[in-house]
C-alpha positions in Angstrom: 28.7 174.9 71.2 28.8 174.9 75.3 30.3 172.6 77.7 26.9 171.9 78.8 25.4 171.0 75.4 22.9 167.9 76.3 22.5 168.2 79.8 18.8 169.6 81.2 20.3 171.5 84.3 23.1 171.6 86.8 21.8 168.7 88.9 23.1 165.2 88.6 21.2 162.2 89.1 22.1 159.6 91.3 22.1 155.6 89.8 20.2 154.0 92.5 20.7 150.4 93.1 18.1 148.5 94.4 19.0 146.2 97.5 18.4 142.8 97.0 17.5 140.9 99.9 18.6 137.1 100.3 15.4 135.1 101.4 15.0 133.8 104.7 16.0 129.9 105.1 14.2 127.6 107.1 15.2 124.0 108.1 13.1 121.2 107.1 13.4 118.5 109.8 12.2 114.8 110.0 11.0 113.8 113.7 11.3 110.2 115.1 8.5 108.1 115.3 8.0 104.3 116.5 6.8 103.5 113.2 8.6 104.4 110.5 10.8 102.3 108.8 14.6 103.3 108.6 14.5 102.1 105.2 11.8 104.3 104.4 13.4 107.5 105.9 16.6 106.9 103.7 13.7 106.6 100.6 11.9 109.9 101.4 15.6 111.4 102.2 17.4 110.0 98.7 13.6 110.7 97.0 12.5 114.5 98.3 15.5 116.2 99.3 18.1 114.4 96.6 20.3 113.2 99.6 23.0 110.5 98.3 22.7 107.1 100.0 25.3 107.7 102.8 23.9 111.6 103.5 20.4 109.7 103.7 21.7 106.9 106.0 23.3 109.6 108.4 20.5 111.6 108.9 18.1 108.9 109.2 20.5 107.6 112.3 20.3 111.3 113.6 16.6 111.1 113.4 16.4 107.8 115.2 19.2 108.6 117.9 18.4 112.0 118.5 14.7 112.5 117.9 15.1 114.8 115.0 17.6 115.3 111.7 17.9 118.2 109.4 16.8 117.1 106.4 17.5 120.9 104.4 17.4 124.4 104.4 15.2 126.4 101.7 13.4 129.2 101.2 9.5 128.7 102.5 7.9 127.8 99.5 10.3 125.4 98.9 10.3 124.5 102.6 6.8 124.0 102.4 6.4 121.9 99.7 9.0 119.5 100.4 6.9 118.7 104.2 3.7 118.6 102.2 5.4 116.1 100.1 6.3 114.0 103.1 3.8 113.8 104.8 2.1 112.7 101.5 4.4 110.0 101.1 4.4 108.7 104.7 0.4 108.7 104.2 0.3 106.5 101.6 2.6 104.4 102.8 1.0 103.9 106.1 3.6 105.6 108.0 3.2 108.6 110.7 6.5 110.2 109.6 6.4 114.0 110.2 8.2 116.9 108.7 8.4 120.2 110.1 9.8 123.7 109.4 12.1 126.1 111.9 13.5 129.4 110.9 17.4 128.5 109.7 19.8 130.6 112.0 22.5 133.3 110.7 
C-alpha cells in the first residue's frame, strides 16, 4: 500500500464557500396628508407593520409633525407588498394615505 491510496493525483481541491449577499433593504415611509385620520394611521401601523400601540402612535406623530415617518425596513418584495396593502386599505377607507419606498442607507 502506498501513502497516495485513494487520491486521484497530486492536485488538492479547495472547498469554495459561496459568498452570501445580504438582501438590499428598503425603508417604507408613510406620507402626511390633510385627510387621513390619526386613528386610521395608527390602525395601519398596528395592522400592516405590527407596531405596538405606543410605537404606532410615535410613528403617526412623526408623520403628522414632519411630513413622513418610517414604518419599517424590508427587502424589496416585502416593502412593495406593504405599500400595496397600505394603498388598498386607504382606498377602501376613503383616505388618501400614501406609502413610499426608498433605499435604506447603510
